[in-house]
C-alpha positions in Angstrom: -24.8 6.1 -5.2 -27.2 4.3 -7.3 -25.0 1.2 -5.5 -25.4 2.3 -2.1 -28.9 2.7 -2.2 -29.0 -0.9 -3.7 -27.5 -1.8 -0.9 -29.9 -0.6 2.0 -32.8 -2.0 0.0 -31.1 -5.6 0.2 -30.9 -5.1 4.1 -34.5 -3.7 5.0 -35.7 -6.7 2.7 -33.8 -8.9 5.0 -34.9 -7.3 7.3 -38.4 -7.6 6.2 -38.2 -11.7 4.9 -37.3 -12.7 8.5 -40.5 -11.8 10.5 -42.0 -15.2 7.6 -40.4 -17.2 10.3 -39.3 -19.8 10.9 -42.2 -20.6 13.2 -40.9 -23.2 15.4 -42.6 -26.8 16.8 -40.2 -27.9 19.2 -40.8 -31.9 21.2 -41.7 -32.2 24.1 -40.0 -35.9 25.8 -39.5 -38.1 24.6 -40.6 -37.1 21.6 -37.3 -35.9 19.2 -39.0 -34.7 16.4 -40.5 -31.6 15.7 -42.1 -28.8 12.8 -41.9 -25.2 11.6 -43.2 -23.7 8.8 -43.1 -19.8 6.9 -45.9 -17.8 6.7 -45.6 -15.9 2.8 -47.5 -13.5 3.5 -46.3 -12.0 6.4 -42.7 -10.7 4.0 -42.6 -7.5 3.1 -40.0 -5.0 1.5 -38.1 -6.6 -1.3 -40.9 -8.4 -3.0 -43.4 -11.5 -2.2 -41.8 -14.2 -1.4 -43.0 -16.9 -4.1 -40.9 -20.4 -2.7 -38.5 -22.0 0.2 -36.6 -25.0 0.6 -35.6 -26.1 3.9 -32.6 -28.3 4.3 -34.6 -31.6 4.5 -35.3 -30.9 0.8 -39.2 -30.0 1.7 -40.2 -27.2 -0.8 -43.2 -26.9 1.1 -44.0 -23.5 3.4 -44.7 -25.9 6.6 -42.2 -29.3 7.1 -42.6 -32.1 9.5 -39.9 -34.6 11.1 -37.1 -32.2 11.8 -35.1 -34.2 14.2 -33.8 -31.6 17.0 -30.5 -29.2 16.2 -29.9 -26.5 14.0 -31.6 -25.8 11.0 -32.2 -23.2 8.0 -35.0 -22.2 5.2 -33.9 -20.1 1.8 -36.3 -18.5 0.7 -36.9 -17.6 -2.4 -38.5 -14.7 -4.9 -39.3 -16.5 -8.0 -36.3 -17.9 -8.4 -33.6 -15.7 -6.8 -33.1 -17.0 -3.3 -33.1 -14.1 -1.0 -32.5 -14.7 2.2 -31.5 -17.7 4.8 -33.1 -18.0 7.9 -31.4 -20.4 10.8 -33.1 -22.1 13.5 -33.2 -24.6 16.2 -35.6 -27.5 16.8 -35.5 -27.3 20.6 -35.6 -30.6 22.8 -38.1 -29.7 25.5 -38.6 -31.7 28.7 -41.4 -31.4 31.9 -39.1 -29.3 34.6 -41.5 -30.6 37.9 -38.9 -28.7 40.4 -39.9 -31.6 43.3 -39.1 -30.4 46.3 -38.9 -32.7 50.1 -38.3 -30.3 53.4 -40.1 -30.8 57.0 -43.0 -28.7 57.2 -44.4 -28.4 61.1 -42.5 -31.5 62.5 -44.0 -33.4 59.1 -42.2 -34.3 55.8 -43.4 -32.5 52.8 -43.2 -32.9 49.3 -43.9 -29.6 46.5 -43.9 -29.8 43.2 -44.5 -26.7 40.2 -44.3 -28.4 37.2 -43.7 -26.5 33.7 -42.5 -26.7 30.6 -40.5 -24.0 28.3 -42.2 -21.6 25.9 -45.6 -22.3 27.4 -48.5 -20.5 27.0 -47.5 -20.6 23.0 -44.9 -17.7 21.5 -44.6 -15.7 18.4 -42.2 -18.4 17.4 -42.2 -20.7 19.8 -44.6 -23.2 20.3 -44.6 -27.1 21.1 -44.8 -29.5 18.7 -47.7 -31.8 20.6 -49.9 -29.5 22.6 -49.9 -30.1 26.4 -53.6 -31.4 27.3 -54.4 -30.1 31.1 -57.5 -32.3 31.6 -54.8 -35.8 30.5 -52.3 -34.9 32.4 -51.6 -35.9 36.1 -48.8 -35.8 38.4 -48.5 -39.0 41.5 -46.8 -39.0 44.3 -44.6 -41.8 44.1 -44.0 -43.3 48.0 -41.5 -46.6 47.5 -42.3 -46.0 44.0 -46.3 -46.9 45.1 -48.5 -44.1 43.5 -50.7 -42.7 46.5 -51.9 -39.5 45.7 -52.8 -38.0 42.4 -52.9 -33.7 40.8 -55.1 -32.6 37.4 -55.5 -31.1 35.2 -51.6 -29.3 35.2 -50.9 -26.9 32.5 -47.2 -26.3 31.1 -47.5 -22.9 32.2 -46.8 -24.1 35.8 -48.5 -26.2 38.1 -47.8 -25.6 42.2 -49.1 -28.5 44.6 -47.8 -29.6 47.9 -48.7 -32.7 49.9 -48.2 -32.4 53.6 -47.9 -34.5 56.8 -46.3 -37.5 54.9 -44.6 -39.6 57.5 -41.0 -41.1 57.4 -39.7 -43.8 56.4 -40.3 -43.9 52.6 -38.7 -43.1 49.6 -41.0 -40.3 48.0 -40.8 -39.3 44.3 -42.8 -37.0 41.9 -44.2 -38.4 38.3 -45.6 -36.5 35.7 -47.8 -38.1 33.1 -49.7 -37.1 29.7 -52.0 -39.8 28.8 -52.7 -37.7 25.3 -50.9 -38.7 22.3 -48.5 -36.3 23.1 -47.4 -39.1 25.1 -44.9 -37.1 27.9 -43.7 -38.1 31.0 -41.0 -36.8 33.6 -39.8 -38.5 36.9 -38.7 -36.1 39.9 -36.0 -37.0 42.2 -36.1 -40.1 44.5 -35.7 -38.8 47.7 -36.3 -41.3 51.1 -37.1 -40.2 54.3 -36.4 -41.2 58.2 -37.2 -40.9 61.6 -34.8 -40.2 63.7 -36.8 -37.9 66.6 -33.9 -38.8 69.1 -30.3 -39.7 69.4 -27.8 -41.3 71.9 -24.2 -40.4 72.7 -21.5 -42.8 72.7 -18.0 -41.8 74.3 -15.6 -42.1 76.5 -14.0 -40.0 79.1 -10.9 -40.4 80.8 -10.8 -38.1 84.1 -8.4 -35.2 84.6 -5.2 -36.4 87.3 -4.8 -33.4 88.4 -3.1 -31.2 85.7 -6.2 -30.6 83.4 -5.0 -33.4 81.1 -9.2 -34.8 80.9 -10.0 -36.1 77.7 -13.6 -36.9 76.3 -14.0 -39.1 73.0 -16.9 -39.4 70.9 -17.3 -43.4 69.5 -20.3 -42.9 68.0 -24.0 -41.2 67.7 -27.1 -43.9 67.1 -30.7 -43.5 66.8 -32.5 -44.5 70.2 -34.1 -47.6 70.8 -36.9 -48.1 69.8 -36.5 -45.7 66.2 -38.4 -47.4 63.5 -37.1 -45.9 60.3 -33.7 -45.1 61.5 -31.2 -43.3 58.6 -28.1 -45.1 57.4 -24.9 -45.2 59.3 -23.1 -43.3 60.8 -24.9 -40.4 60.9 -23.5 -36.7 59.2 -23.7 -33.7 61.7 -21.3 -32.2 63.5 -19.8 -31.9 67.7 -19.4 -29.1 70.1 -18.4 -28.9 73.5 -19.3 -26.7 76.1 -18.7 -26.3 80.1 -21.6 -26.6 81.9 -23.7 -24.6 82.6 -22.0 -22.0 81.4 -22.6 -22.7 77.4 -21.1 -19.8 75.7 -17.6 -20.2 74.0 -17.2 -24.1 72.7 -14.7 -25.9 73.7 -11.6 -26.7 71.6 -13.6 -26.2 67.6 -16.0 -28.0 65.9 -16.1 -31.2 64.7 -17.5 -32.8 62.0 -18.9 -36.0 62.3 -20.6 -38.3 64.9 -17.0 -39.0 66.3 -14.7 -36.1 67.8 -12.2 -36.0 70.9 -11.0 -33.2 72.8 -7.8 -33.3 74.7 -6.6 -31.4 78.3 -9.5 -30.8 80.1 -10.2 -29.4 83.6 -12.1 -31.4 86.3 -15.9 -30.2 85.9 -19.4 -30.4 84.3 -19.1 -30.6 80.1 -22.3 -29.8 77.4 -21.4 -31.8 74.4 -24.2 -31.2 71.4 -24.8 -33.9 68.2 -26.5 -31.1 65.7 -27.2 -33.5 63.1 -27.5 -32.5 58.9 -31.0 -32.9 58.2 -34.2 -34.0 59.7 -33.5 -34.1 63.1 -33.0 -32.3 66.5 -30.0 -31.3 68.1 -29.1 -33.9 70.6 -27.0 -33.2 74.1 -25.7 -35.1 77.2 -24.0 -33.5 80.0 -20.4 -35.2 81.1 -18.4 -35.4 84.3 -14.3 -34.8 83.9 -13.5 -36.1 88.2 -10.3 -37.6 89.5 -10.4 -40.6 89.1 -8.3 -42.8 86.1 -9.8 -45.6 83.2 -12.9 -45.7 81.5 -15.6 -48.4 82.8 -17.0 -50.6 80.3 -19.9 -52.7 79.5 -20.3 -55.3 81.8 -20.7 -59.0 81.1 -21.3 -62.3 82.9 -21.1 -60.7 85.6 -17.7 -60.2 85.5 -15.6 -56.3 87.4 -15.7 -53.2 85.8 -13.2 -52.8 83.1 -10.5 -50.3 81.7 -8.9 -49.8 79.2 -6.2 -47.2 78.6 -4.3 -44.9 76.6 -7.5 -43.4 75.1 -7.2 -42.7 72.1 -5.3 -45.2 71.7 -1.9 -44.6 69.1 0.4 -47.9 68.9 -1.1 -50.0 72.2 -4.1 -50.7 73.6 -3.8 -51.6 77.0 -6.4 -53.2 79.6 -7.3 -54.1 83.5 -7.7 -57.7 84.1 -5.0 -59.3 83.4 -4.7 -62.1 79.7 -7.3 -62.4 77.7 -7.4 -65.4 75.4 -9.0 -63.9 72.8 -9.8 -60.3 71.6 -10.7 -59.0 68.4 -11.8 -55.6 67.2 -15.1 -54.7 65.3 -15.5 -50.9 63.2 -18.8 -49.2 63.2 -20.6 -51.3 61.1 -19.3 -54.6 63.1 -16.6 -55.9 61.2 -13.6 -57.9 62.4 -10.8 -55.5 61.8 -7.8 -57.2 64.2 -7.8 -59.5 66.7 -5.4 -61.9 69.4 -5.1 -64.6 71.6 -4.0 -65.1 74.8 -2.4 -61.0 75.1 -2.0 -58.7 77.6 -2.1 -56.0 75.0 -3.0 -55.4 71.5 -0.9 -53.6 68.7 -3.3 -51.4 66.9 -0.8 -49.2 65.0 -2.3 -50.5 61.6 -5.9 -49.7 62.3 -6.6 -46.5 60.6 -8.1 -43.4 62.7 -11.4 -43.8 64.1 -13.7 -44.7 66.6 -13.8 -49.3 66.7 -14.7 -51.6 69.8 -12.6 -54.2 71.4 -14.4 -57.7 72.2 -13.0 -60.1 75.3 -13.3 -63.8 75.2 -15.7 -63.3 78.5 -18.2 -61.1 76.9 -17.1 -57.3 77.9 -16.3 -55.2 75.3 -15.4 -51.2 75.0 -15.6 -48.6 72.6 -12.2 -46.3 71.9 -10.5 -44.8 69.4 -7.5 -45.1 67.5 -5.7 -41.6 66.4 
């Protein structure tokens, strides 16, 4: 019984000693050094704690210069070690919780700045306490501060900038101008303006057996757009019969190019739904009875037809021999060419949308399947 009693006594003593600490003070970025201390007057059970030894060799009740990571301190009653306390020094950082979104038709940036263990807790504190009056959050527009807010408490500081113009890169930046020197950047987010867009397409009519086709080669910003997003636009295309607009014709197609076949003569509504920052774009397309596709006019020349659309191996055109034929991709880069040709072998091209240019100035978009 005496042995059991002693065991219980030591367990109770250990639990009492643990209330002494370690009380931790964690660094806030960019600092990487913290501190900790033990309060011997809080130690009860098993006798008074008379000393301690930290894992860095320090024997004082508080120690500084603790690197981020695992540490320990041994508690002594006289010269006898009675307990080892293990603890962690954590690297704390500002979390800006930045969001960029559309609000009332205009761009908005919101931020909610906070740091863990704020306000101070029993065992966890900041190695360098945040001074709200010296902490600022800036709104950067293309890297230049256009506004700031202060004071900023580490407990959580919400703010929102509304009605910002598109066409710029926005980012939040926090800096503490005291000896702490902590700082943080939000993610740089580029914004764009796209009030309207145009759908470029080819429509090949039905020849009497419901075999009309629609090939969308691209969706581009409308002329005069001040800060268009990078091309190609991200979104999806959906085709409906018009004016029914109930069930889609075929499947929804991702991206800014697509192809539908087996279409009966009639009216169709083509809708492009972008992923971000603009409204849907739509156009009504007629599938009728004549064959061929009219191209862009150049130098007063007659209408141009190309076939088949989409092309798989060979691309043909009306008008006979062309002295020079070039094919460009959506970025305007030449990917194929031929001279003195009546047809063009496009079998080596990757599937997608292209434009064929003729030596007399005419050009025509097409899709390679």
